[in-house]
N, C-alpha and C positions, 0 to 999 in steps of 0.2 A: 284500225287495225281488226283485224279477224279474228273472230273465236276462235280459242285453240279446242280442238277435236276432243272430245270425248275419254279418245284413250290417253290423249296426252296429259293429260290432267290423274292418268290412271295412280296409285302407290307404284311405286318403283318394284316395289316386288312383286304387281303385280300384270306390269308392263313386261317383265323380264319374263315371266312366268308365258304371256302371252305370245312374248318375242320367239321364246324356248318352241313353245308348242307351236305355231307357222313355218316356225322352218322344219320341223321334224316330220312334221306332218304335209309339208312340199303347199307349205302356200294352198291347202285345200280345207274344208269339212267346216267353213264358217258359220256353219248352223249350230255346230255342235260348241265352238267357241263362243254364241252366243248364247248359248244354257251353261258354257259351264263357267263364263263370265256371271250370268244374271243368280247362278245359285252363288256365286261369293257377295250378292252383293250389289253388284254393277248392270246396267239398264246399258245395253250396248246394240246399235242393231245390228244385221247380219249385213247389211251394204256400206254399215260404219267401219265394219271388222275389214270386211274385203277391200272398201277404199285402203287402206292405212299399209291391210297388207299386201296389197299391189306393192304401196310407194319401198313399201319395206324390202319387197323381192326387188326392185329394183335398183334398190340401196344397195344390197347384199351380192347383185350382179354385179354391179360396177367395183367391190369391193375385191372376189373373185379375179375379176377381170383384170384389173392392177395387179393383183397379183401372180398370177400368170404370169402378165408381162414382164413384171420384177425379175420371175425364175427364169423368163427367159432370156432375160440378160444374164444373168447371171453367170447361166448354161454358157453362153453361146461367149463371152466374152473374160478372157483372162483378164484380174482386178491389178494391175499394176497400176501404184501410189496411190488407190483409194477410187478409180475410174468410175468405175461397175458400183462402189456406194454412192456417188455425187448423180450416176442416173439416177439410182433407184428412186434417191431423195429429190431429185427434181421431177421424176414421176412420181411419189408421192404427193408432192406436191398441187404438180397439175391435178392427179385425181382428186384430192379434198375438192381441191380451189373448184372442179367439174360436178363434185359433187354440190356443195352449197350453192353452186349456182341451179343445176336438175331441181334441186327440192325447193325452189325457191324460197329460202330460208329468211323470215325475218328480220331484218338486222337489229333491232331491239332485242331479239332472243337468240342472236348468237355473241356467247360469250368469248369476246376479244380479248383476253388475256389468256385465257386456256389456251385457245385456237396463237397465239403468239407463245403462248410457253411451248407449244407443241413443237412451231417451226425452230422456235431457238433446242430443242430437245433434241430433235435433228441435227443441226449445224454443230452443236457438243458431240453429238455421237461419230461425226464426221470427221470430226477435230481425234476424238479419241482413237480411232480407228487407224485415222493416219499414223496416228504415232506411235500406237502397237504395231504398225507393218512396218514403220522403219526402224523399229528397236528387235522386231526378228529378225530384219536383215540386218542390223550393225551383230548380233549373238550369229549370227549362222557366217557372216564375212571373218568374225573372230573362229568360229570354230575351224572353219573350212582353215585359218593360216598356220592354228594348232596344230589341224591336224597333215596339212602338206608337212611341214616340218617333221614329227612325227617322223613322217609316211619316209620319208626321202632319207631320213638316222638309218633308217628301218631296211634302206636298199629297194625301196618299193623303185619300179621304172617309170619315167619322166612320163609317160602314158597313164600308166596307174593311179600316178597321185595327181593327174589333169581329171583322171574322172570322178575318184573319189569325191574333191574340190566341187567339180559340175555338178555331180548328184546334190553334196549340204547347202548349195549355193541355191539347188534349182528348187529346192522344197520352201526357201523363202522368200523366192520369188511371185 
């Protein structure tokens, strides 16, 4: 098993600071980061920070690409019966898998329990979203039926009643 990098064993707060600073500095200024870490009591070479920064930048780019692809899917497709969410979850799962492969993650370091929970959460989110969409559609149909009855009693034309109904149901689709 390879020895963990000096950055991986940093305290969580220091690692979070380093990650944030790398992003804010657009993955540059490694000498300054080495100096800052030294002032904080950590002896980590500029080269080690650079290697870590390159891997982190690649992972961040992969996440950004996945996010952009997911947004493009949502923008390009109307969501009928949660089809977009299904596509997004598959995309996220695919990207997560690829990130794990690209990082050459040591299986001993992967928390498969957390990974399995994340996948289960995605599944629950999908079910919840579909249930919510079904409830919204049912309520819209009930509202449309009530409005149609009131509109007909009020003497509106059939065309006007149909337009109102179409618009109400269009909101729920």
